[in-house]
N, CA, C, O and CB atoms as a CASP TS submission, in Angstrom:
PFRMAT TS
TARGET T0000
AUTHOR 0000-0000-0000
METHOD Language model
MODEL 1
PARENT N/A
ATOM      1  N   MET     1     112.511 124.542 109.696  1.00  0.00           N
ATOM      2  CA  MET     1     113.864 124.769 109.169  1.00  0.00           C
ATOM      3  C   MET     1     114.351 126.160 109.670  1.00  0.00           C
ATOM      4  O   MET     1     113.624 127.141 109.517  1.00  0.00           O
ATOM      5  CB  MET     1     113.875 124.691 107.567  1.00  0.00           C
ATOM      6  N   SER     2     115.460 126.252 110.213  1.00  0.00           N
ATOM      7  CA  SER     2     115.908 127.555 110.768  1.00  0.00           C
ATOM      8  C   SER     2     116.544 128.346 109.742  1.00  0.00           C
ATOM      9  O   SER     2     116.948 127.829 108.701  1.00  0.00           O
ATOM     10  CB  SER     2     116.853 127.394 111.914  1.00  0.00           C
ATOM     11  N   THR     3     116.668 129.761 110.028  1.00  0.00           N
ATOM     12  CA  THR     3     117.368 130.579 109.108  1.00  0.00           C
ATOM     13  C   THR     3     118.643 130.113 108.656  1.00  0.00           C
ATOM     14  O   THR     3     118.943 130.091 107.463  1.00  0.00           O
ATOM     15  CB  THR     3     117.543 131.796 109.629  1.00  0.00           C
ATOM     16  N   SER     4     119.517 129.683 109.719  1.00  0.00           N
ATOM     17  CA  SER     4     120.881 129.219 109.408  1.00  0.00           C
ATOM     18  C   SER     4     120.929 128.026 108.511  1.00  0.00           C
ATOM     19  O   SER     4     121.784 127.875 107.638  1.00  0.00           O
ATOM     20  CB  SER     4     121.604 128.897 110.652  1.00  0.00           C
ATOM     21  N   GLU     5     120.007 127.223 108.762  1.00  0.00           N
ATOM     22  CA  GLU     5     119.902 125.943 107.866  1.00  0.00           C
ATOM     23  C   GLU     5     119.572 126.477 106.527  1.00  0.00           C
ATOM     24  O   GLU     5     120.322 126.146 105.609  1.00  0.00           O
ATOM     25  CB  GLU     5     118.742 124.837 108.359  1.00  0.00           C
ATOM     26  N   ILE     6     118.596 127.230 106.275  1.00  0.00           N
ATOM     27  CA  ILE     6     118.142 127.670 104.956  1.00  0.00           C
ATOM     28  C   ILE     6     119.440 128.424 104.244  1.00  0.00           C
ATOM     29  O   ILE     6     119.738 128.180 103.075  1.00  0.00           O
ATOM     30  CB  ILE     6     116.783 128.699 105.124  1.00  0.00           C
ATOM     31  N   LEU     7     120.105 129.265 104.977  1.00  0.00           N
ATOM     32  CA  LEU     7     121.245 129.920 104.480  1.00  0.00           C
ATOM     33  C   LEU     7     122.491 128.919 104.066  1.00  0.00           C
ATOM     34  O   LEU     7     123.229 129.127 103.104  1.00  0.00           O
ATOM     35  CB  LEU     7     121.667 130.920 105.563  1.00  0.00           C
ATOM     36  N   SER     8     122.582 127.903 104.878  1.00  0.00           N
ATOM     37  CA  SER     8     123.709 127.083 104.538  1.00  0.00           C
ATOM     38  C   SER     8     123.339 126.136 103.304  1.00  0.00           C
ATOM     39  O   SER     8     124.255 125.602 102.679  1.00  0.00           O
ATOM     40  CB  SER     8     124.147 126.246 105.811  1.00  0.00           C
ATOM     41  N   GLU     9     122.055 125.929 102.962  1.00  0.00           N
ATOM     42  CA  GLU     9     121.698 125.176 101.826  1.00  0.00           C
ATOM     43  C   GLU     9     121.745 126.007 100.538  1.00  0.00           C
ATOM     44  O   GLU     9     121.852 125.425  99.458  1.00  0.00           O
ATOM     45  CB  GLU     9     120.355 124.598 102.030  1.00  0.00           C
ATOM     46  N   LEU    10     121.670 127.324 100.606  1.00  0.00           N
ATOM     47  CA  LEU    10     121.670 128.169  99.438  1.00  0.00           C
ATOM     48  C   LEU    10     122.749 127.941  98.406  1.00  0.00           C
ATOM     49  O   LEU    10     122.473 127.898  97.207  1.00  0.00           O
ATOM     50  CB  LEU    10     121.749 129.506  99.863  1.00  0.00           C
ATOM     51  N   PRO    11     124.034 127.790  98.888  1.00  0.00           N
ATOM     52  CA  PRO    11     125.134 127.583  98.005  1.00  0.00           C
ATOM     53  C   PRO    11     124.977 126.143  97.251  1.00  0.00           C
ATOM     54  O   PRO    11     125.652 125.926  96.245  1.00  0.00           O
ATOM     55  CB  PRO    11     126.494 127.680  98.853  1.00  0.00           C
ATOM     56  N   LYS    12     124.181 125.283  97.698  1.00  0.00           N
ATOM     57  CA  LYS    12     124.065 123.854  97.037  1.00  0.00           C
ATOM     58  C   LYS    12     122.941 124.091  95.948  1.00  0.00           C
ATOM     59  O   LYS    12     122.689 123.166  95.175  1.00  0.00           O
ATOM     60  CB  LYS    12     123.608 122.555  98.202  1.00  0.00           C
ATOM     61  N   LEU    13     122.342 125.137  95.863  1.00  0.00           N
ATOM     62  CA  LEU    13     121.236 125.268  94.888  1.00  0.00           C
ATOM     63  C   LEU    13     121.750 125.774  93.562  1.00  0.00           C
ATOM     64  O   LEU    13     122.758 126.481  93.562  1.00  0.00           O
ATOM     65  CB  LEU    13     120.144 126.215  95.415  1.00  0.00           C
ATOM     66  N   SER    14     121.141 125.469  92.431  1.00  0.00           N
ATOM     67  CA  SER    14     121.499 125.926  91.212  1.00  0.00           C
ATOM     68  C   SER    14     121.167 127.460  91.137  1.00  0.00           C
ATOM     69  O   SER    14     120.336 127.997  91.870  1.00  0.00           O
ATOM     70  CB  SER    14     120.812 125.103  90.152  1.00  0.00           C
ATOM     71  N   ARG    15     121.871 128.085  90.213  1.00  0.00           N
ATOM     72  CA  ARG    15     121.459 129.560  89.905  1.00  0.00           C
ATOM     73  C   ARG    15     119.771 129.777  89.707  1.00  0.00           C
ATOM     74  O   ARG    15     119.097 130.650  90.253  1.00  0.00           O
ATOM     75  CB  ARG    15     122.268 130.025  88.437  1.00  0.00           C
ATOM     76  N   VAL    16     119.354 128.855  88.882  1.00  0.00           N
ATOM     77  CA  VAL    16     117.883 128.910  88.595  1.00  0.00           C
ATOM     78  C   VAL    16     117.106 128.736  89.845  1.00  0.00           C
ATOM     79  O   VAL    16     116.101 129.428  90.009  1.00  0.00           O
ATOM     80  CB  VAL    16     117.456 127.832  87.582  1.00  0.00           C
ATOM     81  N   GLU    17     117.467 127.899  90.722  1.00  0.00           N
ATOM     82  CA  GLU    17     116.861 127.662  92.039  1.00  0.00           C
ATOM     83  C   GLU    17     116.865 128.871  92.884  1.00  0.00           C
ATOM     84  O   GLU    17     115.862 129.321  93.439  1.00  0.00           O
ATOM     85  CB  GLU    17     117.559 126.571  92.756  1.00  0.00           C
ATOM     86  N   ARG    18     118.125 129.401  92.955  1.00  0.00           N
ATOM     87  CA  ARG    18     118.281 130.647  93.813  1.00  0.00           C
ATOM     88  C   ARG    18     117.495 131.713  93.321  1.00  0.00           C
ATOM     89  O   ARG    18     116.894 132.464  94.089  1.00  0.00           O
ATOM     90  CB  ARG    18     119.683 131.125  93.898  1.00  0.00           C
ATOM     91  N   ARG    19     117.455 131.847  91.897  1.00  0.00           N
ATOM     92  CA  ARG    19     116.722 132.984  91.360  1.00  0.00           C
ATOM     93  C   ARG    19     115.178 132.783  91.722  1.00  0.00           C
ATOM     94  O   ARG    19     114.481 133.767  91.971  1.00  0.00           O
ATOM     95  CB  ARG    19     116.963 133.101  89.752  1.00  0.00           C
ATOM     96  N   ALA    20     114.683 131.543  91.743  1.00  0.00           N
ATOM     97  CA  ALA    20     113.305 131.262  92.013  1.00  0.00           C
ATOM     98  C   ALA    20     112.960 131.749  93.449  1.00  0.00           C
ATOM     99  O   ALA    20     111.914 132.350  93.694  1.00  0.00           O
ATOM    100  CB  ALA    20     113.020 129.740  91.837  1.00  0.00           C
ATOM    101  N   ILE    21     113.884 131.460  94.366  1.00  0.00           N
ATOM    102  CA  ILE    21     113.802 131.755  95.784  1.00  0.00           C
ATOM    103  C   ILE    21     113.740 133.285  95.945  1.00  0.00           C
ATOM    104  O   ILE    21     112.914 133.843  96.668  1.00  0.00           O
ATOM    105  CB  ILE    21     115.026 131.141  96.564  1.00  0.00           C
ATOM    106  N   PHE    22     114.731 133.957  95.172  1.00  0.00           N
ATOM    107  CA  PHE    22     114.920 135.361  95.276  1.00  0.00           C
ATOM    108  C   PHE    22     113.626 136.008  94.837  1.00  0.00           C
ATOM    109  O   PHE    22     113.133 136.937  95.476  1.00  0.00           O
ATOM    110  CB  PHE    22     116.127 135.839  94.444  1.00  0.00           C
ATOM    111  N   ASN    23     113.016 135.454  93.613  1.00  0.00           N
ATOM    112  CA  ASN    23     111.780 136.141  93.115  1.00  0.00           C
ATOM    113  C   ASN    23     110.623 135.877  94.160  1.00  0.00           C
ATOM    114  O   ASN    23     109.743 136.730  94.278  1.00  0.00           O
ATOM    115  CB  ASN    23     111.363 135.585  91.614  1.00  0.00           C
ATOM    116  N   ARG    24     110.595 134.809  94.866  1.00  0.00           N
ATOM    117  CA  ARG    24     109.508 134.575  95.898  1.00  0.00           C
ATOM    118  C   ARG    24     109.727 135.520  96.959  1.00  0.00           C
ATOM    119  O   ARG    24     108.733 136.036  97.468  1.00  0.00           O
ATOM    120  CB  ARG    24     109.484 133.127  96.481  1.00  0.00           C
ATOM    121  N   LEU    25     110.959 135.849  97.401  1.00  0.00           N
ATOM    122  CA  LEU    25     111.114 136.816  98.533  1.00  0.00           C
ATOM    123  C   LEU    25     110.738 138.153  98.150  1.00  0.00           C
ATOM    124  O   LEU    25     110.172 138.887  98.961  1.00  0.00           O
ATOM    125  CB  LEU    25     112.503 136.856  99.049  1.00  0.00           C
ATOM    126  N   ILE    26     111.042 138.573  96.832  1.00  0.00           N
ATOM    127  CA  ILE    26     110.573 139.779  96.402  1.00  0.00           C
ATOM    128  C   ILE    26     109.078 139.953  96.321  1.00  0.00           C
ATOM    129  O   ILE    26     108.558 141.043  96.560  1.00  0.00           O
ATOM    130  CB  ILE    26     111.129 140.017  95.197  1.00  0.00           C
ATOM    131  N   GLU    27     108.358 138.846  95.974  1.00  0.00           N
ATOM    132  CA  GLU    27     106.903 138.870  95.848  1.00  0.00           C
ATOM    133  C   GLU    27     106.370 139.128  97.322  1.00  0.00           C
ATOM    134  O   GLU    27     105.519 139.988  97.548  1.00  0.00           O
ATOM    135  CB  GLU    27     106.325 137.456  95.191  1.00  0.00           C
ATOM    136  N   LEU    28     106.960 138.281  98.366  1.00  0.00           N
ATOM    137  CA  LEU    28     106.469 138.412  99.715  1.00  0.00           C
ATOM    138  C   LEU    28     106.794 139.888 100.177  1.00  0.00           C
ATOM    139  O   LEU    28     105.956 140.444 100.887  1.00  0.00           O
ATOM    140  CB  LEU    28     107.138 137.300 100.679  1.00  0.00           C
ATOM    141  N   ASP    29     107.822 140.491  99.867  1.00  0.00           N
ATOM    142  CA  ASP    29     108.087 141.961 100.355  1.00  0.00           C
ATOM    143  C   ASP    29     106.898 142.755  99.683  1.00  0.00           C
ATOM    144  O   ASP    29     106.149 143.438 100.382  1.00  0.00           O
ATOM    145  CB  ASP    29     109.682 142.600  99.852  1.00  0.00           C
ATOM    146  N   GLU    30     106.745 142.661  98.396  1.00  0.00           N
ATOM    147  CA  GLU    30     105.775 143.504  97.682  1.00  0.00           C
ATOM    148  C   GLU    30     104.370 143.216  98.315  1.00  0.00           C
ATOM    149  O   GLU    30     103.628 144.179  98.510  1.00  0.00           O
ATOM    150  CB  GLU    30     105.792 143.196  96.081  1.00  0.00           C
ATOM    151  N   ASP    31     103.963 141.970  98.643  1.00  0.00           N
ATOM    152  CA  ASP    31     102.772 141.696  99.213  1.00  0.00           C
ATOM    153  C   ASP    31     102.686 142.451 100.539  1.00  0.00           C
ATOM    154  O   ASP    31     101.626 143.001 100.836  1.00  0.00           O
ATOM    155  CB  ASP    31     102.604 140.240  99.357  1.00  0.00           C
ATOM    156  N   ALA    32     103.712 142.506 101.328  1.00  0.00           N
ATOM    157  CA  ALA    32     103.609 143.108 102.585  1.00  0.00           C
ATOM    158  C   ALA    32     103.414 144.572 102.455  1.00  0.00           C
ATOM    159  O   ALA    32     102.618 145.224 103.132  1.00  0.00           O
ATOM    160  CB  ALA    32     104.772 142.810 103.388  1.00  0.00           C
ATOM    161  N   GLU    33     104.242 145.067 101.485  1.00  0.00           N
ATOM    162  CA  GLU    33     104.012 146.570 101.132  1.00  0.00           C
ATOM    163  C   GLU    33     102.602 146.960 100.739  1.00  0.00           C
ATOM    164  O   GLU    33     102.055 147.979 101.160  1.00  0.00           O
ATOM    165  CB  GLU    33     104.908 146.976  99.961  1.00  0.00           C
ATOM    166  N   VAL    34     102.067 146.127  99.942  1.00  0.00           N
ATOM    167  CA  VAL    34     100.638 146.354  99.498  1.00  0.00           C
ATOM    168  C   VAL    34      99.663 146.359 100.719  1.00  0.00           C
ATOM    169  O   VAL    34      98.778 147.201 100.875  1.00  0.00           O
ATOM    170  CB  VAL    34     100.191 145.212  98.462  1.00  0.00           C
ATOM    171  N   LEU    35      99.938 145.283 101.596  1.00  0.00           N
ATOM    172  CA  LEU    35      99.095 145.143 102.760  1.00  0.00           C
ATOM    173  C   LEU    35      99.295 146.315 103.777  1.00  0.00           C
ATOM    174  O   LEU    35      98.341 146.807 104.380  1.00  0.00           O
ATOM    175  CB  LEU    35      99.385 143.794 103.430  1.00  0.00           C
ATOM    176  N   ASP    36     100.507 146.711 103.926  1.00  0.00           N
ATOM    177  CA  ASP    36     100.619 148.032 104.752  1.00  0.00           C
ATOM    178  C   ASP    36      99.979 149.123 104.152  1.00  0.00           C
ATOM    179  O   ASP    36      99.251 149.815 104.863  1.00  0.00           O
ATOM    180  CB  ASP    36     102.016 148.462 104.982  1.00  0.00           C
ATOM    181  N   GLU    37     100.134 149.425 102.859  1.00  0.00           N
ATOM    182  CA  GLU    37      99.401 150.497 102.230  1.00  0.00           C
ATOM    183  C   GLU    37      97.916 150.408 102.431  1.00  0.00           C
ATOM    184  O   GLU    37      97.267 151.397 102.772  1.00  0.00           O
ATOM    185  CB  GLU    37      99.694 150.525 100.798  1.00  0.00           C
ATOM    186  N   ARG    38      97.367 149.224 102.223  1.00  0.00           N
ATOM    187  CA  ARG    38      95.842 148.959 102.414  1.00  0.00           C
ATOM    188  C   ARG    38      95.430 149.218 103.703  1.00  0.00           C
ATOM    189  O   ARG    38      94.334 149.751 103.876  1.00  0.00           O
ATOM    190  CB  ARG    38      95.427 147.569 102.118  1.00  0.00           C
ATOM    191  N   ARG    39      96.290 148.859 104.842  1.00  0.00           N
ATOM    192  CA  ARG    39      95.878 149.185 106.125  1.00  0.00           C
ATOM    193  C   ARG    39      96.059 150.677 106.425  1.00  0.00           C
ATOM    194  O   ARG    39      95.240 151.176 107.197  1.00  0.00           O
ATOM    195  CB  ARG    39      96.604 148.357 107.084  1.00  0.00           C
ATOM    196  N   ARG    40      97.023 151.452 105.918  1.00  0.00           N
ATOM    197  CA  ARG    40      97.147 152.776 106.062  1.00  0.00           C
ATOM    198  C   ARG    40      95.823 153.465 105.560  1.00  0.00           C
ATOM    199  O   ARG    40      95.217 154.324 106.199  1.00  0.00           O
ATOM    200  CB  ARG    40      98.379 153.231 105.344  1.00  0.00           C
ATOM    201  N   GLN    41      95.458 152.973 104.333  1.00  0.00           N
ATOM    202  CA  GLN    41      94.252 153.644 103.781  1.00  0.00           C
ATOM    203  C   GLN    41      93.040 153.364 104.470  1.00  0.00           C
ATOM    204  O   GLN    41      92.198 154.253 104.594  1.00  0.00           O
ATOM    205  CB  GLN    41      94.043 153.303 102.423  1.00  0.00           C
ATOM    206  N   ALA    42      92.865 152.258 104.918  1.00  0.00           N
ATOM    207  CA  ALA    42      91.709 151.778 105.765  1.00  0.00           C
ATOM    208  C   ALA    42      91.736 152.672 107.062  1.00  0.00           C
ATOM    209  O   ALA    42      90.713 153.250 107.429  1.00  0.00           O
ATOM    210  CB  ALA    42      91.840 150.135 106.139  1.00  0.00           C
ATOM    211  N   ASP    43      92.856 152.769 107.711  1.00  0.00           N
ATOM    212  CA  ASP    43      92.896 153.549 108.972  1.00  0.00           C
ATOM    213  C   ASP    43      92.459 155.037 108.656  1.00  0.00           C
ATOM    214  O   ASP    43      91.705 155.639 109.421  1.00  0.00           O
ATOM    215  CB  ASP    43      94.391 153.502 109.626  1.00  0.00           C
ATOM    216  N   GLU    44      92.964 155.610 107.494  1.00  0.00           N
ATOM    217  CA  GLU    44      92.481 156.986 107.088  1.00  0.00           C
ATOM    218  C   GLU    44      91.057 157.068 106.819  1.00  0.00           C
ATOM    219  O   GLU    44      90.425 158.076 107.135  1.00  0.00           O
ATOM    220  CB  GLU    44      93.173 157.462 105.885  1.00  0.00           C
ATOM    221  N   ALA    45      90.508 156.064 106.251  1.00  0.00           N
ATOM    222  CA  ALA    45      89.104 156.058 105.915  1.00  0.00           C
ATOM    223  C   ALA    45      88.287 155.975 107.309  1.00  0.00           C
ATOM    224  O   ALA    45      87.352 156.749 107.514  1.00  0.00           O
ATOM    225  CB  ALA    45      88.768 154.799 104.904  1.00  0.00           C
ATOM    226  N   PHE    46      88.631 155.125 108.138  1.00  0.00           N
ATOM    227  CA  PHE    46      88.098 155.114 109.469  1.00  0.00           C
ATOM    228  C   PHE    46      88.157 156.314 110.261  1.00  0.00           C
ATOM    229  O   PHE    46      87.189 156.697 110.918  1.00  0.00           O
ATOM    230  CB  PHE    46      88.700 154.168 110.169  1.00  0.00           C
ATOM    231  N   GLN    47      89.342 156.966 110.220  1.00  0.00           N
ATOM    232  CA  GLN    47      89.476 158.223 110.824  1.00  0.00           C
ATOM    233  C   GLN    47      88.371 159.320 110.300  1.00  0.00           C
ATOM    234  O   GLN    47      87.766 160.068 111.067  1.00  0.00           O
ATOM    235  CB  GLN    47      90.918 158.691 110.556  1.00  0.00           C
ATOM    236  N   MET    48      88.215 159.303 108.981  1.00  0.00           N
ATOM    237  CA  MET    48      87.299 160.219 108.445  1.00  0.00           C
ATOM    238  C   MET    48      85.848 160.001 108.767  1.00  0.00           C
ATOM    239  O   MET    48      85.057 160.917 108.992  1.00  0.00           O
ATOM    240  CB  MET    48      87.460 160.233 107.077  1.00  0.00           C
ATOM    241  N   LEU    49      85.534 158.620 108.773  1.00  0.00           N
ATOM    242  CA  LEU    49      84.245 158.222 109.262  1.00  0.00           C
ATOM    243  C   LEU    49      83.976 158.709 110.685  1.00  0.00           C
ATOM    244  O   LEU    49      82.908 159.236 110.993  1.00  0.00           O
ATOM    245  CB  LEU    49      84.128 156.742 109.198  1.00  0.00           C
ATOM    246  N   ASP    50      84.983 158.514 111.543  1.00  0.00           N
ATOM    247  CA  ASP    50      84.887 158.873 113.031  1.00  0.00           C
ATOM    248  C   ASP    50      84.732 160.370 113.138  1.00  0.00           C
ATOM    249  O   ASP    50      84.048 160.846 114.044  1.00  0.00           O
ATOM    250  CB  ASP    50      86.192 158.395 113.871  1.00  0.00           C
ATOM    251  N   ALA    51      85.363 161.159 112.215  1.00  0.00           N
ATOM    252  CA  ALA    51      85.233 162.510 112.369  1.00  0.00           C
ATOM    253  C   ALA    51      83.874 163.039 111.818  1.00  0.00           C
ATOM    254  O   ALA    51      83.383 164.069 112.279  1.00  0.00           O
ATOM    255  CB  ALA    51      86.375 163.155 111.726  1.00  0.00           C
ATOM    256  N   MET    52      83.261 162.309 110.808  1.00  0.00           N
ATOM    257  CA  MET    52      81.956 162.587 110.346  1.00  0.00           C
ATOM    258  C   MET    52      80.915 162.353 111.335  1.00  0.00           C
ATOM    259  O   MET    52      79.947 163.097 111.499  1.00  0.00           O
ATOM    260  CB  MET    52      81.681 161.838 109.204  1.00  0.00           C
ATOM    261  N   GLU    53      81.190 161.136 112.082  1.00  0.00           N
ATOM    262  CA  GLU    53      80.040 160.784 113.048  1.00  0.00           C
ATOM    263  C   GLU    53      80.215 161.805 114.214  1.00  0.00           C
ATOM    264  O   GLU    53      79.185 162.116 114.812  1.00  0.00           O
ATOM    265  CB  GLU    53      80.106 159.154 113.614  1.00  0.00           C
ATOM    266  N   VAL    54      81.325 162.332 114.586  1.00  0.00           N
ATOM    267  CA  VAL    54      81.464 163.357 115.596  1.00  0.00           C
ATOM    268  C   VAL    54      80.551 164.579 115.165  1.00  0.00           C
ATOM    269  O   VAL    54      79.707 165.079 115.908  1.00  0.00           O
ATOM    270  CB  VAL    54      83.014 163.780 115.760  1.00  0.00           C
ATOM    271  N   GLU    55      80.820 164.995 113.887  1.00  0.00           N
ATOM    272  CA  GLU    55      80.252 166.222 113.374  1.00  0.00           C
ATOM    273  C   GLU    55      78.680 165.974 113.301  1.00  0.00           C
ATOM    274  O   GLU    55      77.907 166.885 113.597  1.00  0.00           O
ATOM    275  CB  GLU    55      80.907 166.608 111.915  1.00  0.00           C
ATOM    276  N   ASP    56      78.262 164.831 112.936  1.00  0.00           N
ATOM    277  CA  ASP    56      76.774 164.481 112.916  1.00  0.00           C
ATOM    278  C   ASP    56      76.228 164.513 114.337  1.00  0.00           C
ATOM    279  O   ASP    56      75.137 165.036 114.564  1.00  0.00           O
ATOM    280  CB  ASP    56      76.513 163.026 112.275  1.00  0.00           C
ATOM    281  N   ALA    57      76.945 163.980 115.270  1.00  0.00           N
ATOM    282  CA  ALA    57      76.459 164.026 116.713  1.00  0.00           C
ATOM    283  C   ALA    57      76.372 165.557 117.182  1.00  0.00           C
ATOM    284  O   ALA    57      75.416 165.952 117.850  1.00  0.00           O
ATOM    285  CB  ALA    57      77.505 163.165 117.709  1.00  0.00           C
ATOM    286  N   GLU    58      77.342 166.327 116.825  1.00  0.00           N
ATOM    287  CA  GLU    58      77.360 167.670 117.286  1.00  0.00           C
ATOM    288  C   GLU    58      76.297 168.517 116.623  1.00  0.00           C
ATOM    289  O   GLU    58      75.743 169.416 117.256  1.00  0.00           O
ATOM    290  CB  GLU    58      78.691 168.253 117.066  1.00  0.00           C
ATOM    291  N   SER    59      76.008 168.259 115.405  1.00  0.00           N
ATOM    292  CA  SER    59      74.928 168.920 114.725  1.00  0.00           C
ATOM    293  C   SER    59      73.598 168.492 115.186  1.00  0.00           C
ATOM    294  O   SER    59      72.677 169.308 115.186  1.00  0.00           O
ATOM    295  CB  SER    59      75.025 168.710 113.308  1.00  0.00           C
ATOM    296  N   GLU    60      73.416 167.262 115.586  1.00  0.00           N
ATOM    297  CA  GLU    60      72.227 166.792 116.135  1.00  0.00           C
ATOM    298  C   GLU    60      71.934 167.380 117.514  1.00  0.00           C
ATOM    299  O   GLU    60      70.765 167.569 117.849  1.00  0.00           O
ATOM    300  CB  GLU    60      72.277 165.345 116.188  1.00  0.00           C
ATOM    301  N   ALA    61      72.940 167.672 118.319  1.00  0.00           N
ATOM    302  CA  ALA    61      72.881 168.192 119.646  1.00  0.00           C
ATOM    303  C   ALA    61      72.378 169.683 119.548  1.00  0.00           C
ATOM    304  O   ALA    61      71.794 170.165 120.519  1.00  0.00           O
ATOM    305  CB  ALA    61      74.303 168.073 120.352  1.00  0.00           C
ATOM    306  N   ARG    62      72.560 170.340 118.543  1.00  0.00           N
ATOM    307  CA  ARG    62      72.170 171.833 118.436  1.00  0.00           C
ATOM    308  C   ARG    62      70.860 171.957 118.316  1.00  0.00           C
ATOM    309  O   ARG    62      70.352 173.074 118.218  1.00  0.00           O
ATOM    310  CB  ARG    62      72.752 172.560 117.329  1.00  0.00           C
TER
END
C-alpha cells in the first residue's frame, strides 16, 4: 500500500482507530531513537577500545 493510499484511507477511520495508528507511529519513532542512541554508544565504545589497543601496541613496542 502506498503512502497516498494510506493517507486517503485515514479519514474513513474512527477516532479510536486513528489514535491507535498515531500511537504506533510514535512507538516506531521512539524505537528508532533508542536504536540510534545505542548505535552511538556502541560506536563510542569501539572507538575507546581502538584507542586502548593502539596504546597497548605502542607500550609493547617500547
